[in-house]
BATORKOL-829284 format. One line per 10 residues: for each residue x, y, z of N, C-alpha, C, O. Coordinates in nm, 2 decimals. Layout:
X Y Z X Y Z X Y Z X Y Z ~ ...
END
This chain:
-4.93 0.19 0.07 -5.01 0.11 0.16 -4.98 -0.04 0.14 -4.97 -0.09 0.03 ~ -4.96 -0.11 0.26 -4.93 -0.25 0.26 -5.05 -0.33 0.21 -5.16 -0.30 0.25 ~ -5.02 -0.44 0.14 -5.12 -0.53 0.10 -5.14 -0.64 0.20 -5.04 -0.70 0.25 ~ -5.27 -0.68 0.23 -5.29 -0.80 0.31 -5.28 -0.92 0.22 -5.29 -0.91 0.10 ~ -5.26 -1.03 0.29 -5.26 -1.16 0.22 -5.31 -1.27 0.31 -5.33 -1.24 0.43 ~ -5.33 -1.39 0.26 -5.38 -1.50 0.33 -5.28 -1.61 0.34 -5.22 -1.64 0.24 ~ -5.27 -1.67 0.46 -5.18 -1.78 0.48 -5.27 -1.90 0.52 -5.35 -1.89 0.62 ~ -5.26 -2.01 0.45 -5.33 -2.13 0.49 -5.23 -2.22 0.56 -5.12 -2.24 0.52 ~ -5.27 -2.27 0.68 -5.19 -2.36 0.76 -5.25 -2.50 0.75 -5.36 -2.52 0.79 ~ -5.17 -2.60 0.71 -5.21 -2.74 0.69 -5.14 -2.82 0.80 -5.01 -2.81 0.81
-5.21 -2.90 0.87 -5.15 -2.98 0.98 -5.13 -3.12 0.93 -5.23 -3.20 0.90 ~ -5.01 -3.16 0.92 -4.97 -3.30 0.88 -4.93 -3.39 1.00 -4.88 -3.50 0.98 ~ -4.94 -3.33 1.12 -4.92 -3.41 1.24 -5.03 -3.52 1.25 -5.14 -3.50 1.19 ~ -5.00 -3.62 1.33 -5.10 -3.73 1.35 -5.21 -3.68 1.46 -5.30 -3.76 1.48 ~ -5.19 -3.57 1.52 -5.28 -3.52 1.62 -5.32 -3.37 1.59 -5.26 -3.31 1.51 ~ -5.42 -3.33 1.66 -5.46 -3.18 1.65 -5.35 -3.10 1.70 -5.27 -3.14 1.78 ~ -5.34 -2.97 1.64 -5.24 -2.88 1.70 -5.32 -2.74 1.72 -5.40 -2.70 1.64 ~ -5.29 -2.68 1.83 -5.34 -2.55 1.86 -5.23 -2.45 1.81 -5.11 -2.46 1.84 ~ -5.28 -2.35 1.73 -5.19 -2.25 1.67 -5.22 -2.11 1.71 -5.34 -2.07 1.70 ~ -5.13 -2.04 1.76 -5.15 -1.90 1.81 -5.02 -1.82 1.78 -4.91 -1.87 1.76
-5.04 -1.69 1.78 -4.93 -1.60 1.76 -4.88 -1.56 1.90 -4.95 -1.52 1.98 ~ -4.74 -1.57 1.92 -4.68 -1.53 2.05 -4.66 -1.38 2.06 -4.68 -1.31 1.97 ~ -4.61 -1.34 2.18 -4.57 -1.21 2.20 -4.43 -1.18 2.16 -4.38 -1.07 2.16 ~ -4.36 -1.29 2.12 -4.21 -1.28 2.09 -4.20 -1.26 1.94 -4.28 -1.30 1.86 ~ -4.08 -1.20 1.90 -4.05 -1.18 1.76 -4.16 -1.12 1.67 -4.19 -1.17 1.56 ~ -4.23 -1.03 1.73 -4.34 -0.96 1.66 -4.30 -0.82 1.64 -4.26 -0.75 1.73 ~ -4.32 -0.77 1.52 -4.28 -0.63 1.48 -4.35 -0.59 1.35 -4.36 -0.68 1.26 ~ -4.38 -0.47 1.34 -4.43 -0.41 1.21 -4.54 -0.49 1.15 -4.54 -0.52 1.03 ~ -4.64 -0.53 1.23 -4.74 -0.62 1.19 -4.88 -0.57 1.23 -4.91 -0.57 1.35 ~ -4.96 -0.52 1.14 -5.10 -0.48 1.17 -5.18 -0.60 1.20 -5.27 -0.60 1.29
-5.16 -0.71 1.14 -5.23 -0.84 1.16 -5.13 -0.95 1.12 -5.07 -0.94 1.02 ~ -5.13 -1.05 1.20 -5.20 -1.08 1.33 -5.13 -1.01 1.44 -5.01 -0.97 1.44 ~ -5.21 -0.98 1.55 -5.16 -0.92 1.67 -5.11 -1.03 1.76 -5.15 -1.15 1.75 ~ -5.02 -1.00 1.86 -4.98 -1.10 1.96 -5.10 -1.15 2.03 -5.19 -1.08 2.07 ~ -5.10 -1.28 2.05 -5.21 -1.35 2.12 -5.32 -1.40 2.03 -5.42 -1.46 2.07 ~ -5.31 -1.36 1.90 -5.41 -1.40 1.80 -5.41 -1.55 1.79 -5.31 -1.62 1.78 ~ -5.53 -1.61 1.80 -5.55 -1.76 1.80 -5.60 -1.80 1.66 -5.71 -1.77 1.62 ~ -5.51 -1.87 1.59 -5.55 -1.93 1.46 -5.66 -2.03 1.48 -5.76 -2.04 1.41 ~ -5.63 -2.12 1.58 -5.73 -2.22 1.62 -5.67 -2.36 1.64 -5.55 -2.38 1.62 ~ -5.76 -2.45 1.67 -5.73 -2.59 1.68 -5.74 -2.65 1.54 -5.85 -2.66 1.49
-5.63 -2.70 1.49 -5.63 -2.76 1.35 -5.62 -2.91 1.36 -5.52 -2.96 1.41 ~ -5.72 -2.98 1.32 -5.72 -3.13 1.33 -5.61 -3.18 1.23 -5.57 -3.12 1.14 ~ -5.57 -3.31 1.26 -5.48 -3.38 1.17 -5.54 -3.38 1.03 -5.65 -3.41 1.01 ~ -5.45 -3.34 0.93 -5.49 -3.33 0.79 -5.59 -3.21 0.77 -5.65 -3.20 0.66 ~ -5.61 -3.12 0.87 -5.70 -3.01 0.86 -5.62 -2.89 0.81 -5.50 -2.88 0.80 ~ -5.70 -2.78 0.78 -5.64 -2.66 0.73 -5.72 -2.54 0.79 -5.84 -2.54 0.81 ~ -5.65 -2.43 0.83 -5.71 -2.31 0.88 -5.64 -2.19 0.80 -5.53 -2.21 0.75 ~ -5.70 -2.08 0.79 -5.65 -1.97 0.72 -5.64 -1.85 0.82 -5.72 -1.84 0.91 ~ -5.55 -1.75 0.79 -5.54 -1.63 0.86 -5.49 -1.52 0.76 -5.42 -1.55 0.67 ~ -5.53 -1.40 0.79 -5.49 -1.28 0.71 -5.37 -1.22 0.78 -5.37 -1.21 0.91
-5.27 -1.17 0.71 -5.16 -1.09 0.77 -5.14 -0.97 0.68 -5.16 -0.97 0.56 ~ -5.09 -0.86 0.75 -5.06 -0.74 0.68 -4.95 -0.66 0.76 -4.96 -0.65 0.88 ~ -4.85 -0.60 0.69 -4.75 -0.53 0.75 -4.79 -0.39 0.78 -4.88 -0.33 0.71 ~ -4.74 -0.33 0.89 -4.76 -0.20 0.93 -4.69 -0.10 0.84 -4.58 -0.12 0.80 ~ -4.76 0.01 0.79 -4.70 0.12 0.72 -4.66 0.23 0.81 -4.73 0.25 0.91 ~ -4.56 0.30 0.78 -4.51 0.41 0.87 -4.47 0.36 1.00 -4.43 0.24 1.02 ~ -4.47 0.45 1.10 -4.43 0.41 1.24 -4.30 0.34 1.25 -4.27 0.26 1.33 ~ -4.20 0.38 1.16 -4.07 0.32 1.16 -4.06 0.19 1.09 -3.96 0.13 1.09 ~ -4.17 0.15 1.03 -4.18 0.02 0.96 -4.15 0.02 0.81 -4.12 -0.08 0.75 ~ -4.16 0.14 0.75 -4.13 0.14 0.61 -3.99 0.09 0.58 -3.89 0.13 0.64
-3.98 0.00 0.48 -3.85 -0.06 0.45 -3.81 -0.18 0.54 -3.71 -0.23 0.52 ~ -3.90 -0.21 0.63 -3.87 -0.32 0.72 -3.97 -0.43 0.70 -4.08 -0.41 0.65 ~ -3.93 -0.55 0.73 -4.02 -0.67 0.72 -4.12 -0.67 0.84 -4.08 -0.63 0.95 ~ -4.24 -0.71 0.82 -4.33 -0.75 0.93 -4.29 -0.89 0.98 -4.24 -0.97 0.90 ~ -4.31 -0.91 1.10 -4.27 -1.04 1.16 -4.36 -1.08 1.27 -4.41 -1.00 1.35 ~ -4.38 -1.22 1.28 -4.45 -1.27 1.39 -4.40 -1.42 1.41 -4.34 -1.47 1.33 ~ -4.44 -1.47 1.53 -4.40 -1.61 1.56 -4.53 -1.69 1.60 -4.61 -1.65 1.67 ~ -4.53 -1.81 1.54 -4.64 -1.90 1.57 -4.59 -1.99 1.68 -4.47 -2.02 1.69 ~ -4.68 -2.03 1.77 -4.66 -2.14 1.87 -4.76 -2.24 1.84 -4.88 -2.22 1.83 ~ -4.71 -2.36 1.82 -4.80 -2.48 1.79 -4.79 -2.57 1.91 -4.69 -2.62 1.95
-4.91 -2.59 1.98 -4.91 -2.67 2.10 -4.82 -2.61 2.20 -4.76 -2.68 2.29 ~ -4.80 -2.48 2.20 -4.72 -2.40 2.30 -4.57 -2.42 2.29 -4.50 -2.33 2.33 ~ -4.53 -2.53 2.24 -4.38 -2.56 2.24 -4.31 -2.56 2.11 -4.19 -2.54 2.10 ~ -4.38 -2.57 2.00 -4.32 -2.57 1.87 -4.33 -2.43 1.81 -4.44 -2.38 1.79 ~ -4.22 -2.36 1.79 -4.22 -2.22 1.75 -4.17 -2.21 1.61 -4.08 -2.28 1.56 ~ -4.23 -2.12 1.54 -4.20 -2.09 1.40 -4.20 -1.94 1.37 -4.31 -1.88 1.38 ~ -4.09 -1.88 1.33 -4.08 -1.74 1.30 -4.11 -1.72 1.15 -4.06 -1.79 1.06 ~ -4.19 -1.62 1.12 -4.23 -1.58 0.99 -4.20 -1.43 0.97 -4.21 -1.35 1.06 ~ -4.16 -1.39 0.84 -4.15 -1.25 0.81 -4.20 -1.23 0.67 -4.20 -1.32 0.59 ~ -4.25 -1.10 0.65 -4.31 -1.07 0.52 -4.30 -0.93 0.49 -4.27 -0.84 0.57
-4.32 -0.89 0.36 -4.30 -0.76 0.31 -4.44 -0.69 0.29 -4.54 -0.75 0.31 ~ -4.43 -0.56 0.25 -4.56 -0.49 0.23 -4.64 -0.54 0.11 -4.76 -0.50 0.10 ~ -4.58 -0.62 0.02 -4.66 -0.68 -0.09 -4.72 -0.81 -0.05 -4.80 -0.87 -0.14 ~ -4.70 -0.86 0.07 -4.77 -0.98 0.11 -4.68 -1.11 0.09 -4.73 -1.22 0.12 ~ -4.56 -1.09 0.04 -4.47 -1.21 0.02 -4.42 -1.25 0.16 -4.36 -1.17 0.23 ~ -4.44 -1.37 0.19 -4.40 -1.42 0.33 -4.30 -1.53 0.32 -4.29 -1.60 0.22 ~ -4.22 -1.55 0.42 -4.12 -1.66 0.43 -4.10 -1.70 0.57 -4.13 -1.63 0.67 ~ -4.05 -1.82 0.58 -4.01 -1.88 0.71 -3.87 -1.81 0.74 -3.78 -1.82 0.66 ~ -3.86 -1.75 0.86 -3.73 -1.68 0.90 -3.62 -1.78 0.92 -3.51 -1.76 0.88 ~ -3.65 -1.89 0.99 -3.55 -2.00 1.01 -3.62 -2.13 1.03 -3.72 -2.14 1.10
-3.56 -2.23 0.97 -3.63 -2.36 0.97 -3.62 -2.42 1.11 -3.52 -2.42 1.18 ~ -3.73 -2.47 1.16 -3.73 -2.53 1.30 -3.66 -2.66 1.30 -3.64 -2.73 1.19 ~ -3.61 -2.70 1.41 -3.53 -2.83 1.42 -3.61 -2.94 1.48 -3.57 -3.06 1.47 ~ -3.73 -2.92 1.54 -3.81 -3.02 1.60 -3.93 -3.07 1.52 -4.00 -3.16 1.56 ~ -3.96 -3.00 1.41 -4.07 -3.04 1.32 -4.04 -2.98 1.19 -3.95 -2.90 1.17 ~ -4.12 -3.03 1.09 -4.10 -2.98 0.95 -4.20 -2.87 0.92 -4.31 -2.87 0.96 ~ -4.15 -2.77 0.84 -4.23 -2.66 0.80 -4.20 -2.63 0.65 -4.08 -2.60 0.62 ~ -4.30 -2.63 0.56 -4.28 -2.60 0.42 -4.38 -2.49 0.38 -4.49 -2.50 0.41 ~ -4.33 -2.40 0.30 -4.41 -2.29 0.26 -4.41 -2.28 0.11 -4.30 -2.29 0.05 ~ -4.52 -2.26 0.05 -4.53 -2.24 -0.10 -4.63 -2.14 -0.13 -4.73 -2.12 -0.06
-4.61 -2.07 -0.25 -4.71 -1.97 -0.29 -4.81 -2.04 -0.38 -4.77 -2.12 -0.47 ~ -4.94 -2.01 -0.37 -5.04 -2.06 -0.45 -5.06 -1.98 -0.57 -5.01 -1.86 -0.58 ~ -5.13 -2.03 -0.67 -5.15 -1.96 -0.80 -5.22 -1.83 -0.79 -5.21 -1.74 -0.87 ~ -5.30 -1.81 -0.68 -5.38 -1.68 -0.66 -5.30 -1.58 -0.58 -5.35 -1.48 -0.54 ~ -5.17 -1.61 -0.54 -5.09 -1.52 -0.47 -5.09 -1.55 -0.32 -5.00 -1.49 -0.25 ~ -5.18 -1.63 -0.27 -5.18 -1.66 -0.12 -5.07 -1.76 -0.10 -5.00 -1.81 -0.19 ~ -5.05 -1.80 0.03 -4.95 -1.89 0.06 -5.01 -2.01 0.14 -5.11 -1.99 0.21 ~ -4.94 -2.12 0.14 -4.97 -2.24 0.22 -4.85 -2.28 0.30 -4.74 -2.30 0.24 ~ -4.87 -2.30 0.43 -4.77 -2.35 0.52 -4.81 -2.48 0.57 -4.92 -2.50 0.62 ~ -4.73 -2.58 0.54 -4.75 -2.72 0.58 -4.66 -2.75 0.70 -4.54 -2.73 0.69
-4.71 -2.80 0.81 -4.63 -2.83 0.93 -4.66 -2.98 0.96 -4.77 -3.03 0.95 ~ -4.56 -3.05 1.01 -4.57 -3.19 1.04 -4.45 -3.24 1.10 -4.35 -3.17 1.13 ~ -4.44 -3.37 1.12 -4.32 -3.44 1.18 -4.20 -3.42 1.09 -4.22 -3.42 0.97 ~ -4.09 -3.42 1.15 -3.96 -3.42 1.07 -3.95 -3.55 0.99 -3.96 -3.65 1.05 ~ -3.93 -3.54 0.86 -3.92 -3.66 0.78 -3.79 -3.73 0.81 -3.69 -3.67 0.84 ~ -3.79 -3.86 0.81 -3.68 -3.94 0.84 -3.63 -4.01 0.71 -3.71 -4.05 0.63 ~ -3.50 -4.02 0.70 -3.44 -4.08 0.58 -3.45 -4.23 0.58 -3.41 -4.30 0.49
END
């Protein structure tokens, strides 16, 4: 049986961001479902969501995956295993996204403007 886990999303943009799960790049995922709305995250704010991979139904041995849309135009693909380990599938080019595991096994995703040298 797949383990659920929690992802905390931190907004480092200077404005609020609306975060939702798209209908694209979604597979083997009991939660979140396409169209799930994480919410409006204020600047320097944080929201959490639970995710869990689908067992069976052709998903055993496969990654769960979903895509975030932030303000509808900034997309971020995520994939994760049945143990709840999650990763960014590919780094976005129009904003920064950093993922780290917390001491309790949950994860924190920080999104914000692309840093400039």
